Structures are given as C-alpha cells and as structure tokens.
C-alpha positions in Angstrom: -53.3 19.9 30.2 -52.8 16.2 29.9 -51.3 16.7 26.2 -48.8 19.3 28.1 -47.5 16.6 30.4 -47.3 13.7 27.7 -45.0 15.8 25.3 -42.0 16.3 28.2 -42.3 12.7 29.1 -42.0 11.6 25.3 -39.1 13.8 25.1 -37.5 12.4 28.3 -37.4 8.9 26.9 -35.5 10.6 23.9 -33.0 12.2 26.0 -32.5 9.1 28.0 -32.0 7.0 24.9 -29.9 9.4 23.3 -27.5 9.8 26.7 -27.4 5.9 26.7 -26.1 5.7 22.8 -23.3 8.4 23.9 -22.2 6.1 26.5 -22.5 2.6 25.0 -21.3 3.3 21.4 -17.9 4.8 22.1 -17.0 1.9 24.4 -17.7 -0.8 21.7 -16.3 1.5 18.7 -13.0 2.8 19.9 -10.5 2.6 17.3 -7.2 0.7 17.9 -4.2 3.0 17.6 -3.0 3.4 14.2 0.9 2.9 13.0 2.5 2.4 9.5 6.0 1.6 8.1 7.4 1.6 4.9 10.8 0.0 4.2 12.8 -0.8 0.8 13.2 -4.7 1.3 16.6 -4.5 -0.8 18.5 -2.3 1.5 16.4 -1.9 4.7 15.9 1.9 4.2 13.0 3.4 5.8 10.7 5.2 3.4 7.7 6.1 5.8 7.3 5.9 9.3 4.3 6.8 11.8 4.2 5.7 15.5 6.3 2.9 14.1 8.1 2.1 17.6 4.7 2.3 19.7 4.2 -1.0 21.4 0.8 -2.4 20.0 -1.1 -5.5 19.6 0.3 -7.4 16.6 -2.7 -10.0 16.7 -1.8 -12.8 14.0 1.4 -11.0 12.9 2.8 -13.1 15.4 2.4 -16.1 13.3 5.5 -14.9 11.2 7.7 -15.6 14.0 6.2 -18.9 14.9 6.7 -19.9 11.1 10.3 -18.2 11.1 11.3 -20.7 13.7 9.4 -23.7 12.2 11.6 -23.0 9.0 14.6 -22.5 10.9 13.6 -26.1 12.7 13.4 -27.9 9.6 16.5 -26.3 8.1 18.4 -27.6 11.0 17.1 -31.0 11.2 15.3 -30.3 14.5 12.1 -31.8 12.7 11.1 -32.8 9.3 8.1 -31.6 7.2 6.8 -35.3 7.4 7.1 -35.5 11.0 3.8 -36.6 12.5 2.6 -34.2 15.3 0.1 -35.4 18.0 -2.5 -32.5 18.6 -2.9 -31.6 22.4 -6.0 -30.8 24.1 -4.6 -27.6 24.9 -3.9 -26.6 20.8 -7.3 -28.1 19.6 -9.1 -25.8 22.2 -7.6 -22.7 20.5 -10.4 -20.1 19.3 -11.0 -19.1 16.0 -9.6 -18.7 13.3 -8.6 -22.3 13.6 -8.0 -25.4 11.3 -10.1 -27.6 13.6 -7.9 -30.0 14.7 -8.9 -32.7 17.4 -7.2 -33.8 20.6 -4.8 -36.7 20.0 -5.1 -36.4 16.2 -1.9 -36.8 14.2 -1.0 -34.4 11.2 2.2 -33.6 9.3 4.2 -30.7 10.4 4.0 -29.5 6.6 0.1 -29.0 7.1 0.3 -27.2 10.4 2.9 -24.7 8.5 0.6 -24.3 5.6 -2.4 -23.9 7.9 -0.6 -21.1 10.0 0.6 -19.2 7.0 -2.4 -19.2 4.7 -5.6 -19.7 7.2 -4.0 -18.2 10.2 -5.0 -21.0 12.2 -4.5 -20.7 15.9 -4.6 -24.3 16.7 -1.9 -25.0 14.1 0.2 -22.5 15.4 0.1 -23.4 18.8 0.7 -27.1 17.7 3.9 -25.9 16.1 5.0 -24.3 19.2 4.4 -27.5 21.1 6.0 -29.7 18.6 9.1 -27.7 18.7 9.5 -26.8 22.6 7.1 -29.0 24.3 5.0 -26.2 25.8 3.4 -22.7 24.8 5.5 -21.2 27.3 8.8 -22.6 26.3 8.2 -21.7 22.8 7.4 -18.1 23.5 10.7 -17.9 25.2 12.3 -19.3 22.1 10.3 -16.7 20.1 11.8 -13.7 22.6 15.1 -15.1 21.9 15.0 -15.3 18.2 13.4 -11.8 18.3 16.4 -10.5 20.0 18.6 -12.0 17.6 17.0 -10.3 14.8 17.1 -6.9 16.3 13.5 -6.7 17.2 14.1 -4.6 20.2 10.6 -3.7 21.3 8.9 -7.0 20.9 7.5 -9.2 23.4 5.8 -12.7 22.7 3.6 -14.5 25.1 2.0 -17.1 22.7 2.4 -18.4 19.1 -0.8 -17.3 17.7 -0.9 -13.6 18.8 -4.5 -13.7 20.6 -4.7 -10.7 23.0 -2.8 -11.3 26.0 -1.3 -8.8 28.5 2.4 -7.9 27.6 2.1 -9.5 24.3 3.1 -6.5 22.2 5.3 -5.4 19.1 5.9 -2.3 16.8 5.6 -1.7 13.0 9.1 -1.5 12.8 9.6 -4.9 14.5 7.4 -6.7 12.4 8.7 -5.2 9.2 12.2 -6.4 10.2 10.5 -10.0 10.8 8.8 -9.7 7.5 12.3 -8.8 5.8 14.0 -11.9 7.4 11.0 -14.4 6.3 11.7 -13.2 2.8 15.4 -13.3 2.7 16.2 -15.8 5.2 13.9 -18.5 3.8 12.9 -17.7 0.2 12.2 -21.6 -0.4 9.0 -21.1 1.9 7.9 -17.8 1.1 5.8 -18.7 -1.7 3.6 -20.1 0.9 2.4 -16.4 1.8 1.1 -15.7 -1.9 -1.0 -18.9 -2.2 -4.5 -18.2 -2.7 -5.5 -21.2 -1.2 -3.7 -24.7 -0.1 -4.2 -28.2 1.0 -3.7 -28.2 4.8 -4.0 -31.8 5.4 -7.4 -32.1 6.7 -9.2 -29.4 4.1 -8.5 -26.8 1.8 -8.2 -23.5 3.2 -8.3 -20.0 1.8 -5.7 -17.3 2.4 -6.8 -14.2 4.5 -4.7 -11.9 2.4 -6.1 -13.2 -0.9 -8.0 -9.7 -1.4 -4.8 -7.8 -1.4 -3.0 -10.3 -3.5 -5.6 -10.3 -6.2 -6.2 -6.3 -6.1 -2.5 -5.1 -5.9 0.1 -5.8 -8.9 3.2 -7.6 -7.5 1.8 -8.3 -4.0 2.8 -11.8 -2.8 2.7 -11.6 1.2 2.9 -11.7 3.7 0.5 -11.7 6.7 -2.8 -10.7 8.0 -3.9 -10.0 11.8 -7.1 -8.9 13.5 -8.2 -8.9 17.0 -10.7 -6.4 18.8 -7.9 -4.8 20.6 -5.4 -4.7 17.7 -7.6 -3.6 14.8 -7.0 -5.1 11.3 -3.1 -5.3 10.9 -1.2 -6.3 7.7 2.5 -6.8 6.8 2.4 -6.8 3.1 5.1 -7.3 0.4 5.2 -6.4 -3.2 7.7 -6.4 -6.0 7.8 -4.7 -9.5 10.5 -5.1 -11.6 13.8 -4.9 -9.4 11.9 -2.9 -6.5 10.3 -4.6 -3.7 8.6 -3.0 -0.8 7.5 -4.0 2.6 4.6 -1.9 4.1 3.2 -2.6 7.6 -0.1 -1.0 9.1 -1.3 -1.6 12.4 -4.9 -0.5 13.7 -7.0 -0.7 10.5 -10.7 0.0 11.0 -11.9 -2.8 8.5 -10.2 -5.3 5.8 -11.0 -2.9 2.9 -9.5 0.3 4.8 -6.6 -1.4 5.9 -6.0 -2.9 2.3 -6.7 0.5 0.8 -4.0 2.1 3.3 -1.5 -0.5 2.6 -1.8 -0.1 -1.1 -1.4 3.8 -0.9 2.0 2.8 1.4 3.3 0.6 -1.4 2.5 3.1 -4.1 4.4 5.7 -1.8 7.5 3.1 -1.6 7.8 2.4 -5.1 7.7 6.2 -5.9 10.3 6.7 -3.1 12.5 3.8 -3.6 15.4 4.1 -6.1 15.2 1.8 -9.2 18.8 0.3 -8.6 19.8 -0.4 -5.2 22.5 -3.0 -3.9 21.0 -5.9 -2.3 22.0 -6.0 1.1 20.3 -9.1 2.6 20.0 -9.0 6.5 22.1 -11.0 8.7 20.8 -14.4 9.3 21.0 -15.1 13.2 23.1 -18.0 14.6 21.1 -21.0 15.3 21.4 -22.6 18.9 19.5 -25.8 19.2 17.5 -25.9 22.5 17.9 -22.1 22.7 19.9 -19.9 25.3 18.8 -19.7 28.8 18.5 -23.5 29.4 20.5 -24.6 32.5 23.9 -26.3 31.5 25.3 -28.7 33.8 29.0 -28.3 35.0 29.4 -30.7 37.7 30.4 -34.0 36.4 31.8 -33.1 33.0 34.6 -35.2 31.7 38.1 -33.4 32.0 40.3 -35.9 30.5 40.0 -37.6 26.9 40.2 -41.5 27.0 42.6 -42.3 24.5 42.6 -45.9 22.7 45.6 -48.2 23.3 48.0 -48.8 20.6 47.6 -52.1 18.8 50.1 -54.7 19.5 52.5 -55.2 16.3 51.7 -51.5 15.0 54.6 -50.0 16.8 56.3 -47.2 14.4 59.9 -48.5 13.5 61.3 -45.2 13.6 60.3 -43.9 16.9 63.0 -44.8 19.5 61.4 -42.7 22.0 58.5 -44.6 22.1 60.2 -47.8 22.6 60.7 -47.1 26.3 57.7 -45.0 27.5 58.2 -42.8 30.3 56.3 -43.3 33.5 52.7 -42.6 33.4 53.1 -39.7 36.0 55.9 -37.7 33.7 53.5 -38.1 30.8 50.4 -36.3 32.1 49.9 -32.6 31.4 47.5 -30.4 32.9 45.4 -30.6 29.5 45.2 -34.3 29.9 47.1 -34.9 26.6 50.2 -37.3 26.9 53.6 -36.0 25.8 54.3 -39.4 24.2 51.3 -39.4 22.1 52.3 -35.8 20.6 55.7 -37.3 20.1 54.5 -40.6 18.4 52.2 -38.5 16.3 54.8 -36.1 15.0 57.1 -38.9 14.0 54.5 -40.5 12.2 53.2 -37.7 10.4 57.0 -36.8 9.0 57.9 -40.9 7.9 57.4 -42.2 4.5 55.6 -45.3 4.6 57.3 -48.6 4.1 56.2 -50.9 1.5 55.8 -54.4 3.2 58.1 -56.9 1.6 56.8 -59.8 -0.3 56.6 -63.0 1.6 55.0 -66.2 1.3 51.4 -66.9 2.3 52.7 -69.2 5.1 53.7 -66.2 7.3 52.9 -66.4 11.0 49.9 -64.1 10.7 48.6 -65.2 7.4 48.5 -61.6 6.1 52.1 -60.6 5.9 52.5 -61.6 2.4 49.4 -59.9 1.0 50.2 -56.9 -1.0 47.7 -54.1 -0.6 49.0 -52.3 -3.6 46.9 -53.0 -6.8 48.4 -55.1 -9.9 49.1 -52.9 -12.9 47.2 -54.0 -16.1 49.7 -55.2 -18.9 50.3 -52.6 -21.2 48.9 -54.6 -24.5 45.7 -55.1 -22.8 42.7 -52.8 -23.9 39.2 -52.3 -22.4 36.4 -53.2 -24.5 33.9 -50.4 -25.6 30.5 -50.7 -25.5 28.7 -50.9 -29.0 27.2 -47.4 -30.0 29.1 -45.8 -26.8 30.1 -42.9 -29.2 26.3 -41.9 -29.5 25.6 -40.0 -26.4 21.9 -39.3 -25.7 21.9 -38.2 -22.2 23.9 -36.2 -19.8 24.1 -36.9 -15.9 24.8 -33.6 -14.5 24.5 -34.7 -10.8 25.2 -38.0 -8.9 22.2 -39.4 -6.9 22.0 -41.7 -4.1 18.4 -42.7 -4.6 18.5 -46.4 -4.6 15.4 -47.9 -5.9 13.3 -45.0 -6.0 11.7 -45.1 -9.6 9.9 -41.7 -10.1 10.8 -38.4 -11.3 9.7 -35.1 -12.7 10.0 -33.5 -16.0 10.4 -29.7 -16.3 10.2 -29.1 -20.0 11.7 -30.0 -23.5 14.2 -27.6 -25.1 15.7 -27.3 -28.4 19.3 -27.4 -27.4 21.0 -29.4 -24.7 22.4 -26.2 -23.1 18.9 -25.0 -22.5 18.0 -28.0 -21.0 20.8 -28.1 -18.5 20.5 -24.5 -17.7 16.7 -25.2 -16.8 17.6 -28.3 -14.4 20.1 -25.9 -12.6 17.8 -23.0 -12.3 15.0 -25.2 -11.0 17.1 -27.0 -8.7 18.2 -23.6 -7.2 14.3 -22.6 -7.0 13.2 -25.9 -5.3 16.1 -27.3 -3.2 14.0 -28.4 -0.4 12.2 -31.3 -2.6 14.8 -31.7 -5.2 17.6 -32.2 -3.0 19.6 -35.4 -4.0 17.7 -36.2 -7.1 19.5 -37.4 -10.3 19.6 -34.5 -12.9 19.6 -36.0 -16.5 19.1 -34.4 -20.0 17.6 -36.9 -22.4 17.9 -36.5 -26.1 14.6 -37.5 -27.8 13.6 -37.0 -31.7 11.6 -34.1 -30.3 14.4 -32.2 -28.5 16.3 -32.4 -25.2 14.1 -33.2 -22.0 14.9 -31.8 -18.6 14.3 -34.7 -15.9 15.0 -35.1 -12.3 15.0 -38.8 -11.3 15.6 -41.1 -8.4 12.5 -40.0 -6.4 9.4 -41.9 -4.6 6.1 -41.2 -6.1 5.2 -39.2 -3.0 8.2 -36.7 -3.3 7.8 -36.6 -7.0 4.1 -35.6 -6.6 5.2 -32.9 -4.0 8.0 -31.6 -6.0 5.6 -30.9 -8.9 2.9 -29.2 -6.8 5.5 -26.8 -5.6 7.0 -26.3 -8.8 3.7 -25.6 -10.3 3.1 -22.9 -7.4 6.2 -21.2 -8.6 4.6 -21.3 -12.3 7.2 -23.7 -13.4 6.0 -26.4 -15.7 6.2 -30.0 -14.5 4.9 -33.3 -15.2 5.6 -36.5 -12.9 7.6 -39.3 -14.8 6.6 -42.9 -13.7 8.9 -46.0 -13.6 9.9 -47.2 -17.1 
C-alpha cells in the first residue's frame, strides 16, 4: 500500500513540473513577428515582399537614420567631423551595446559616427543626436521630419539608438528605403558599413555585421539590429557586377538564422533583377537647417531696407533727374524701394564710363590725377624666360589654397602622364571629403609619372591615406621636402 501511494505522488510532481514548463517557456521564447523586403537598389523595384508594411520594432536599424542626419549635418556645415562633442550623463548611461563613453568626456564627431555605424553603440548614437539638436526629444522630431521627406510613411522614431520604446516603430519597406538613401545620397560615407573594424577614438571596435560581410560575396553593408521585442533584424546590401540588391529582414530568431535568410533573399534578388537597368537614384530631400516645426517670430521683423547714402562727389553726370531729388514722401513706395534709386540705377547701368582726364598731382583731392588704367609695356620689351623652362617635369591640374601645408599623399606611379592624371581625377572623385582643396600634381621621375595630392597637414594626409586604403586604393604619405 505504501508503494501504491508513493507512485501517484511522484507522477504528480512530474505533472506539475510539466505544466510549469508549458506556462513559462512560451512566455520567454515568443518569436518576434517576421517581415522581409527585397529591392533592386538601382531602380527601387520591389522583388519580394512579406509583411513589409507591418509596423514593428526596428531596434538598431534606427541608427541608419541617426547616421543619415549626421552625414547631412556635416555636408551642410552644421558640424565638422573634427568637432569635439561633450558627452552628457544621459548619453553615457545608455545600456549596451555601447562604446563606454564617460560623462564630460570630449570626443571627435567622426568617432561617434564610426562607433554608431560599426559597433552600433547606443551611447554614441545618443551623443550624435544631442550634438545636433541639443536633446534626444528634439533629435527624434528631426528624425521624423527626415523620415517623412524620404517617403518613410509608416515610421515613427522616439530615440536615436533604437532601444525598445512605446511607439518607436518602422517597417521593412521603410527601412529599405532608408538604406537606399544612405547608399546613394552619401556614397562617400557608405564604406563605413563595410569595415570589419574601425578606430572609434577610445578603442578599436568590431563590426556587428562582420559575419555576413565575410560570408556573402559582394556584401558591403548596411546595418544590424537586435532587441528582445524586435528579434534579429538586418538591412543588407550586396553588389555583383552591375547589379545591386537590398534585402531587409525583421524578426530573425538568431544571428545565424537571420544571416542565412538574408543570404537567401539576396540570392533571390540577384536572380530576379535584370542585368541592365537604368540607374534611377532616389531624390535627395531638401535640407532645412534647424528643421521644420520650429516657431518663427513674425512680430518685429524689418519691413524696409535701409540703403546707404550716396557718397559726396560721386553723382552721375548724366542723371539730371537726380540733381533735384523729389520729396521723400513722393519717393516712398509700398515696397520700401525709392523710385529715385531705381531711376539712378537704370541710368548708371546704361552709361559708358568716362575716363578721368589726366591732371597734375596737385589736384585738390590728391587723387584726381592718378590714372587707374595700367601702362602698356613697350613693344620692343620682351620677358625673360627661365632657363630650362621648356623642359616640363610636372603638371598642376588644380589650384590649391593650402598655405603652408607641407604634407601630401601619393596614389601611385604610372607609365604615362595621362594615366597619372586620370588616377588623380578618379581618386579625387572617390574621396572628396578629405582631398577637397588639395593640390594635384603629376611629377615626372626616371621611374615614371607619380600622382600626388599636396598642400595638406600631416593629420589630413594620414586620414586621407587611411580612407583611401579602406577603398582598396594604394596610398603613401609624402612628407615635406
């Protein structure tokens, strides 16, 4: 009898344990909703779509918008890549993934961009937003204005990093649209997303998307994202030959499962996309500094234009109407422009300038006798030519205002001058940010024609070489001679 009583009790414990597992496991293992979208990046044509307009948690895909606005701000002069940003206590307190910034620390804006793009650092993303708009809330409003301008009709941002927040939602279609704009609107920065690692100022950081970048041929970006509510998200882009595909996945169950699914979608895209398509880049939205929605004062605005008075002694000789100016009340118009100003401007525009007659230097004003016309060189006078000027060893293809900058970069040695000049132009177009304003020179040497960019500081030359190397362009720094 004792044995018969013990067996049901043991089974009862097993049953209770099983019921407990049925309750607990589903609550912790509920899969995030799945969505997918595949696009021909060249034309924007949709190649595959599943739940693409369902509003879901984007997670760190949000940082694509943060970075897009950062690129826009640098382009428009709101901020520079070298601007030192002071890290707030709020930004430093963001949860991982993070760079590990400290309150009060100052770091160059370029390193915040790198950390957000490669490491997907939440503290760096928040610092970017605060640097541009002063607060996370103000930056979120700018994100939403930009999203609307890009055609992201079902997206609402609440923060700069993508951590789960009520109402912070987007769709697979909208994130694909954003990824396409990042690619085509700011190609000079797109190489960030393909770096396996990068220097983020305080330390070297690894790319969260390095597995797909290493495993899938042609993959060169763009952005990963993960939270418990979102699952494993990814917007990926790959190029093979003339074809470029963007594939987006929301709700992956793991990094490996997500990457496998994205690889399948990219393969599908390359199979379905035509080999030759006319490139139709998306329209870049208009830039409005400070953003729309800010209050603009209308009271106290200047209604009239205060014009400078005409200098004494500079009256126009052929303007009889100006010798007797009409009363001020008669001159005023509803637009605030004086009719006499218009009349005198018309007369001055139609006149032929009169050469001042030569006078002696003892004129009353001391300047009337000075002729502004340069003296012609005598016909029998010739200019001296520098010895050896006929032997030209270098060609300057662009003027520079580099001042005393004594550094530069060399991008190769070529067998012909034409090839060297072409390399300079191609390289300058590929890396406009750091090579802007430099002096392009082709220097003839016994071993060939060297293509150089000169007129740089040591720091800018080092940065240019690192960026060119990242683009697989050979580069060597050239020090002061």
